[in-house]
C-alpha positions as CSV (number, residue, x, y, z in Angstrom):
1,M,157.3,94.9,68.5
2,F,158.9,95.4,72.0
3,R,157.1,92.7,73.2
4,K,158.2,90.5,70.6
5,I,161.9,91.7,71.1
6,L,161.4,90.8,75.2
7,E,159.8,87.8,74.5
8,I,163.5,86.6,71.9
9,W,165.3,88.3,75.1
10,F,163.1,86.2,77.7
11,R,164.0,83.0,76.1
12,K,167.5,83.9,75.1
13,L,167.8,83.9,78.9
14,G,166.7,80.8,79.4
15,L,163.8,82.0,81.5
16,H,160.8,80.4,79.6
17,K,162.5,77.3,81.6
18,I,160.7,78.6,85.1
19,L,158.0,80.8,83.8
20,S,156.1,80.8,80.2
21,P,156.6,83.9,78.3
22,K,152.2,85.2,78.8
23,T,153.3,84.4,82.6
24,F,156.5,86.1,82.7
25,F,154.0,89.7,80.6
26,A,150.8,89.1,83.1
27,L,153.7,89.6,86.0
28,S,155.5,92.0,84.1
29,T,152.1,93.8,84.2
30,L,151.0,93.2,87.5
31,F,154.4,94.8,89.0
32,T,154.8,97.5,86.4
33,G,151.6,98.6,88.0
34,T,152.5,98.1,91.4
35,V,155.5,99.9,91.0
36,F,154.2,103.0,89.6
37,S,151.4,103.2,92.5
38,T,154.0,103.0,94.7
39,I,156.0,104.9,93.4
40,I,154.1,108.1,92.9
41,P,153.2,108.6,96.6
42,I,156.7,108.9,97.2
43,V,157.4,111.0,94.2
44,F,155.1,113.5,95.9
45,A,156.2,112.9,99.4
46,P,158.3,116.0,99.2
47,L,155.5,118.2,98.6
48,M,152.9,116.1,100.8
49,T,155.3,116.3,104.4
50,R,155.5,120.6,103.6
51,I,151.2,120.2,103.7
52,F,151.2,118.1,106.4
53,T,152.7,117.6,109.8
54,P,153.4,114.4,111.3
55,S,151.0,114.4,113.4
56,D,148.5,114.6,110.3
57,Y,150.7,111.5,109.0
58,G,150.0,110.4,112.5
59,V,146.1,110.5,112.5
60,L,145.9,109.1,109.4
61,G,148.4,105.7,110.8
62,L,145.3,105.2,113.2
63,Y,143.0,105.6,110.6
64,M,144.6,102.7,108.5
65,S,145.6,100.5,111.4
66,I,141.8,100.5,112.3
67,T,140.3,99.5,109.1
68,G,143.2,97.1,108.7
69,L,142.2,95.2,111.5
70,I,138.6,95.3,110.9
71,G,139.1,94.8,107.0
72,V,140.9,91.5,107.7
73,L,137.9,90.5,110.0
74,A,135.4,91.9,107.4
75,S,136.6,89.9,104.5
76,G,136.8,87.0,106.4
77,H,139.2,85.7,103.6
78,Y,136.3,84.8,101.3
79,P,137.5,86.3,98.2
80,Q,140.5,83.7,98.0
81,A,137.4,81.5,97.3
82,I,136.6,83.3,93.8
83,M,140.4,82.1,92.8
84,L,139.1,78.7,94.1
85,S,136.2,78.2,92.2
86,K,135.1,75.4,89.8
87,D,133.6,77.6,87.3
88,D,132.7,81.0,86.6
89,N,129.1,80.9,87.8
90,E,130.1,79.6,91.4
91,A,132.7,82.1,91.3
92,R,130.1,85.2,91.0
93,Q,128.3,84.0,93.8
94,V,131.4,83.4,95.9
95,M,132.4,87.3,94.9
96,W,129.0,88.2,95.5
97,F,128.8,86.5,99.3
98,S,132.5,88.4,99.9
99,I,131.0,91.8,99.4
100,G,128.1,90.7,100.9
101,F,130.0,89.8,104.3
102,C,132.0,92.4,104.0
103,T,129.5,94.8,104.7
104,M,128.0,92.8,107.3
105,V,130.9,93.2,109.7
106,A,130.8,96.8,108.3
107,L,127.8,97.7,109.4
108,L,128.1,95.9,112.8
109,S,131.3,97.9,113.7
110,W,129.1,101.0,113.3
111,V,127.0,99.8,116.0
112,V,130.2,99.2,117.9
113,I,131.8,103.0,117.1
114,A,128.1,104.4,118.3
115,T,128.2,102.3,121.3
116,L,131.6,103.5,122.0
117,F,130.7,107.2,121.8
118,L,128.0,106.7,124.1
119,S,130.2,104.8,126.8
120,V,133.4,105.4,126.8
121,E,134.2,109.1,127.2
122,N,137.9,108.8,125.9
123,V,136.6,108.1,123.1
124,H,135.6,112.1,122.1
125,H,139.3,113.1,123.2
126,S,140.8,110.1,120.4
127,P,142.6,112.0,117.5
128,L,140.2,110.3,115.6
129,N,137.3,111.4,116.8
130,L,134.7,111.9,114.2
131,W,136.7,110.5,111.8
132,L,135.7,106.9,113.5
133,W,132.5,107.1,111.7
134,L,134.2,106.7,108.3
135,I,135.8,103.6,109.1
136,P,133.1,101.3,108.1
137,V,132.9,103.2,104.9
138,T,136.8,102.8,104.5
139,V,136.1,99.0,104.9
140,I,133.1,98.6,102.7
141,F,135.3,100.1,99.7
142,G,138.0,98.1,100.4
143,G,136.0,94.9,100.6
144,V,134.4,95.6,97.1
145,S,137.9,96.3,95.0
146,T,139.2,93.2,97.0
147,S,137.0,91.5,95.6
148,I,136.3,92.6,92.2
149,M,140.0,92.7,91.8
150,V,140.1,88.4,92.8
151,W,137.6,88.2,90.1
152,A,139.8,90.2,87.7
153,N,142.6,87.8,88.5
154,R,140.5,85.1,87.8
155,H,140.0,86.1,84.2
156,Q,143.6,87.3,83.9
157,Q,142.6,91.1,83.6
158,Y,146.0,92.5,84.6
159,K,146.3,95.9,82.6
160,V,142.9,96.2,84.4
161,L,144.5,95.8,87.7
162,A,147.4,97.5,86.8
163,S,145.9,100.7,85.5
164,N,143.4,100.6,88.3
165,R,146.4,100.9,91.1
166,I,147.6,103.8,89.4
167,I,144.5,105.6,89.0
168,Q,144.0,105.0,92.5
169,A,147.2,106.3,93.7
170,L,147.2,109.0,91.8
171,L,143.7,110.3,92.7
172,T,144.4,110.1,96.3
173,V,146.8,111.9,96.1
174,A,145.4,114.5,94.3
175,I,142.7,114.9,96.7
176,Q,145.0,114.9,99.6
177,V,147.1,117.8,98.3
178,S,143.9,119.7,97.0
179,F,142.3,119.8,100.4
180,G,145.9,119.3,102.1
181,L,145.8,123.5,100.8
182,L,142.4,124.2,101.5
183,I,142.4,123.0,105.0
184,N,145.4,123.1,107.2
185,N,145.2,119.6,108.8
186,E,144.3,115.8,108.2
187,T,141.4,116.1,106.6
188,G,143.1,116.1,103.3
189,L,144.7,112.8,103.6
190,I,141.8,110.9,104.9
191,L,139.5,112.0,102.6
192,G,142.2,111.5,99.7
193,L,142.4,108.0,101.0
194,L,138.9,107.3,100.6
195,G,138.5,109.4,97.3
196,G,141.3,106.9,96.0
197,Q,139.3,104.1,97.4
198,A,135.7,105.2,96.3
199,T,137.2,105.5,92.3
200,S,139.1,102.3,92.8
201,A,135.4,100.0,93.1
202,A,133.6,102.3,91.0
203,L,135.8,101.4,88.2
204,L,136.1,97.9,88.8
205,W,132.4,98.0,89.2
206,V,131.8,99.5,85.6
207,R,134.5,97.3,84.3
208,F,133.1,93.9,85.0
209,K,129.1,95.3,84.9
210,N,129.4,95.1,81.6
211,N,127.9,91.5,79.3
212,D,131.1,90.2,78.4
213,A,132.1,86.8,79.8
214,A,134.0,88.6,82.8
215,A,130.5,90.3,83.5
216,L,129.4,90.1,87.3
217,S,125.8,88.6,86.8
218,T,123.6,89.2,90.1
219,P,123.9,87.6,93.5
220,R,121.9,84.7,94.6
221,F,121.1,84.8,97.9
222,S,119.5,81.1,98.3
223,V,123.2,79.7,97.5
224,F,124.8,81.9,100.7
225,K,124.8,79.9,103.4
226,Q,125.9,77.0,101.3
227,I,128.9,79.1,100.4
228,A,129.9,79.9,104.2
229,Y,129.7,76.8,105.6
230,Q,131.6,75.0,102.0
231,H,134.6,77.8,102.9
232,R,134.3,78.0,106.4
233,N,138.0,77.0,107.0
234,L,139.2,80.4,105.3
235,L,137.3,82.0,108.1
236,I,138.2,79.8,110.9
237,Y,141.4,79.2,110.4
238,T,142.9,81.5,108.0
239,T,141.5,84.8,109.4
240,P,142.9,84.6,112.5
241,S,146.6,84.5,111.7
242,A,145.6,87.2,109.0
243,F,144.6,89.3,111.8
244,I,147.8,88.3,114.2
245,N,150.0,89.2,111.0
246,N,148.3,92.5,111.0
247,L,148.2,92.9,114.3
248,I,151.6,92.8,114.6
249,N,152.2,95.4,112.0
250,Q,149.9,97.6,113.8
251,T,151.1,97.0,117.4
252,P,153.6,100.0,116.9
253,I,151.5,102.4,115.9
254,F,148.9,101.8,118.6
255,L,151.7,101.6,121.2
256,L,153.5,105.1,119.8
257,Q,150.0,106.4,120.5
258,K,150.1,105.8,123.7
259,F,153.6,106.5,125.1
260,G,154.6,109.0,122.2
261,G,151.4,110.8,120.6
262,A,150.4,111.8,117.1
263,A,153.6,113.1,116.1
264,Y,155.3,110.0,116.9
265,V,152.9,107.9,114.7
266,G,153.3,110.0,111.5
267,S,157.3,110.1,111.9
268,Y,156.9,106.0,112.2
269,N,154.1,105.6,109.6
270,F,156.0,107.2,106.9
271,T,159.2,106.2,107.6
272,Q,158.1,102.2,107.5
273,R,156.6,103.1,104.1
274,L,160.1,104.6,102.4
275,L,161.5,101.9,104.1
276,G,159.6,98.7,102.5
277,M,160.3,100.4,98.9
278,P,163.6,98.7,99.0
279,Q,162.3,95.5,99.3
280,L,159.6,96.0,96.8
281,F,161.4,97.1,93.6
282,L,165.3,94.3,94.4
283,S,163.9,91.5,96.7
284,S,160.2,90.3,94.9
285,A,161.3,89.0,91.7
286,I,164.2,87.1,93.7
287,V,161.2,86.2,96.5
288,E,159.7,84.1,93.6
289,V,162.5,82.6,91.8
290,F,163.7,81.4,95.5
291,K,160.1,80.2,96.2
292,Q,160.2,78.2,93.1
293,K,163.7,76.5,92.9
294,A,163.6,75.4,96.4
295,S,160.1,74.7,96.8
296,L,161.1,71.9,93.5
297,A,164.7,71.1,94.9
298,Y,163.4,70.4,98.4
299,N,160.6,68.1,96.8
300,S,162.7,66.1,94.9
301,T,165.9,66.0,97.0
302,G,164.4,66.8,100.7
303,N,167.6,69.8,100.9
304,C,167.4,73.2,99.5
305,R,170.5,74.4,101.0
306,A,172.7,75.7,98.2
307,I,169.7,78.0,97.1
308,F,169.1,79.2,100.3
309,E,172.7,79.9,101.0
310,K,172.8,81.8,97.5
311,T,169.7,83.8,97.8
312,A,170.6,85.0,101.4
313,K,174.3,86.0,100.1
314,T,172.5,87.7,97.3
315,H,170.0,89.6,99.6
316,T,172.8,90.6,102.4
317,L,174.8,92.7,99.1
318,L,172.0,93.8,98.1
319,A,171.0,95.6,101.4
320,I,174.6,96.5,102.8
321,V,175.1,99.4,101.5
322,P,171.9,101.3,100.9
323,F,170.7,100.3,104.5
324,A,174.0,101.4,106.1
325,L,173.3,104.5,104.1
326,I,169.8,104.9,105.8
327,I,171.1,104.0,109.4
328,L,174.3,106.6,108.9
329,F,172.7,109.9,107.2
330,S,168.5,109.8,107.4
331,P,168.1,112.2,109.4
332,P,170.2,115.2,107.6
333,V,168.6,113.4,104.6
334,F,164.9,113.9,105.5
335,A,165.4,117.4,107.1
336,F,166.6,118.8,103.9
337,V,164.4,116.5,101.5
338,F,160.6,117.0,103.2
339,G,161.3,119.9,105.9
340,D,163.1,120.5,109.2
341,E,160.1,119.3,110.7
342,W,160.6,115.8,109.6
343,R,164.0,115.5,111.0
344,M,162.6,112.9,113.9
345,A,161.3,110.7,110.6
346,G,165.2,110.2,109.5
347,E,165.8,109.8,113.5
348,F,163.1,107.4,113.2
349,A,164.3,105.9,109.8
350,R,168.1,105.4,111.7
351,F,166.8,102.9,113.9
352,L,164.0,101.1,111.8
353,G,167.1,100.4,109.2
354,I,168.6,97.9,111.5
355,L,164.8,95.8,111.4
356,F,164.3,96.3,107.8
357,F,167.8,95.6,106.7
358,F,167.2,92.0,108.6
359,R,163.7,91.8,107.1
360,F,164.8,92.3,103.7
361,I,166.8,89.4,104.4
362,I,165.4,87.0,105.9
363,S,161.6,87.6,105.7
364,P,161.9,85.7,101.9
365,L,163.9,83.0,103.4
366,S,161.5,81.9,106.1
367,Y,159.2,80.7,102.9
368,M,160.6,77.8,104.4
369,Y,158.5,77.3,107.1
370,Y,155.9,76.6,104.0
371,I,158.3,74.4,102.2
372,A,158.9,72.1,105.1
373,G,155.2,72.0,106.6
374,R,156.3,73.7,109.2
375,F,152.6,75.7,109.6
376,K,152.4,75.5,113.9
377,E,156.0,76.4,114.4
378,D,155.3,79.5,112.0
379,F,152.4,80.6,113.7
380,F,154.0,80.5,117.2
381,I,156.7,82.0,115.6
382,H,153.8,85.2,115.1
383,I,152.8,85.1,118.1
384,L,156.5,85.7,119.6
385,F,156.4,88.8,117.1
386,L,153.5,89.9,118.9
387,I,155.0,89.3,122.6
388,I,158.1,90.9,121.5
389,T,156.7,94.2,120.2
390,T,154.3,94.7,122.7
391,V,157.1,94.0,126.0
392,S,159.4,95.7,123.9
393,F,157.9,99.2,124.0
394,Y,156.2,99.1,127.9
395,V,160.2,97.8,128.5
396,G,161.3,100.4,126.8
397,N,159.1,103.2,128.0
398,E,159.8,102.3,131.1
399,V,164.3,102.4,130.5
400,F,164.0,105.5,128.1
401,E,163.3,109.2,128.9
402,E,163.3,110.0,125.2
403,K,160.6,108.2,123.6
404,K,162.6,107.9,120.4
405,Y,164.7,105.1,121.7
406,L,161.6,103.1,121.9
407,L,162.0,102.2,118.1
408,L,165.4,101.6,119.0
409,F,164.7,98.8,121.4
410,Y,161.9,97.6,119.2
411,A,164.0,97.5,116.2
412,I,166.7,95.2,118.3
413,S,164.0,92.8,119.9
414,Y,162.1,92.0,116.8
415,S,165.4,91.4,114.6
416,S,166.7,89.1,117.2
417,V,163.5,87.2,116.5
418,Y,164.3,87.5,113.0
419,L,167.6,85.8,113.2
420,I,165.7,82.9,115.2
421,T,163.7,82.9,112.2
422,F,166.6,83.0,110.0
423,F,168.7,79.8,111.6
424,R,165.5,77.5,111.3
425,S,164.5,78.1,108.2
426,R,168.3,77.6,107.3
427,Y,168.2,74.2,109.8
428,F,165.2,73.3,107.4
429,S,167.0,74.2,103.8
430,Q,169.2,71.3,104.9
431,G,166.4,68.4,105.3
432,G,166.6,68.8,108.6
433,V,162.6,68.1,109.0
434,S,160.5,65.4,107.4
435,N,158.8,66.5,103.8
436,Q,155.5,68.2,104.2
437,I,153.6,65.2,103.2
438,D,155.2,63.3,106.7
439,E,154.7,66.3,108.9
440,L,150.7,66.3,108.1
441,K,151.0,62.9,108.7
442,R,151.9,63.1,112.5
443,T,150.1,66.6,112.9
C-alpha cells in the first residue's frame, strides 16, 4: 500500500519523466541503506568518544588510510567489469577473478610488511605496530565484499545491499563498544572494523551461494588470463587515477601523523567524517538530477549554463547556514556533545568547515569535466590537488608554531583549487569547449 501511494505521488510530481518508478524505488532502497549505515556510527559517536581517545581514533585513521590505498591497488578496478560482462556466466568468472586478484595482492602486501619489520627499525615504533599484520586481512574482506556487492547490483538485489550495509554498521559499532569497555585502547576500533567487514563478506557469500538465478557457481581458472587481458585498461588507466584520488584524501592523515601525532589524526579523521554528512543527505539527490539534465542539455545544444547556475545557487543556499554555524560554534558544541577531550576536533571542524563549504557546492558541479570530455585536465587537476595538499602541510609546518593551524592553511589552499575547478566547470557549461566526441577525436 505504502509503495502504491509513493508511486502515485511519484507520477503526480512528474518524476517519472526523469526516472522510472522501478529505478526510483531501487535508488530509494539503496539510499535508505546508505543513510542508516551512516547515521548509526554518528548516533553512537557521543558514547564512542567517551570510550576512545583522539589518539585511538588516530591509530584507526592510519590503519584505514593504508588499507584504503592497498585496497585500490588490490581491486585493480576489475569488479567494475562484473557489470560490463555480457552474460552471467562471464560475470561470475570476472567476479572470481576479482576476488583472486585481490587475495594475491593482499598476500604480497604481507611479504612487504614482513620485509619492513625486518629491515626498518622505525616500523616497530609505529603507532600501528602489530596491527600492520592485519592489513592484508582487511584488504581481502573488502575485496570479497566489493566483488559480491557488484554481483548483487547486477542482479538488482537492492534490499540485500541495503540490509547488508546496515548490519555491518550495527555490528561494527557493537564490537567497538564491547571491546572498548574491556580494553582501554584502539583494539576495539580495529577489531570492530574487521568484524563488520568479515560479517558483511560472510552474509553476502551465504546469500548468493544458494542455487538460484544469482548463484556464484565455481571459478574456472582457465579463463582468468583472458579476463585479465580483456579488462586490462581498468588496471592500467582507471586504477592509477583512483589511487591518486585516494592518496589525495589520505595525505592529510599521513602528514598530520608526521607533524602533529596520533591525537591530531584522530581529531581530523573524526571531524571530516562528520562534516561529510551534509553532502550525503542534502546534495546527493540534486547531484543525480544535475548529471542527468546537464548531460542531456549539453549533448543536445552544447550548453547547459542555466542548469549549472541553478544548481550552484541551490547548493550555496543549502550550505551557507549549516557551514556558517559549524565555523562559528564547533569548539563548544563538540566539547559538550562528545566530551571536553574532543574540543580540538571542534577547532578542526571550524577550519575544515571552510573546505567542506566549497566542496559541498563545487564538487558535484565538477562533473562538467566528464560531460565536456575534459578527462586529461581532470587528471591534472587531481595531481594539483595532491601537490597543494602536500605543500600546504610542509609550508604550514614552517610558518605556524601551533600545529592545529596546519589544517587552516590546508583548508584555504585546497579551497583555492576548488575555486579554479568551479570557474573552469562554469566555462565548460557555457559551451566554451567542443563536445566530447570532438575532444576524443583530437586526442
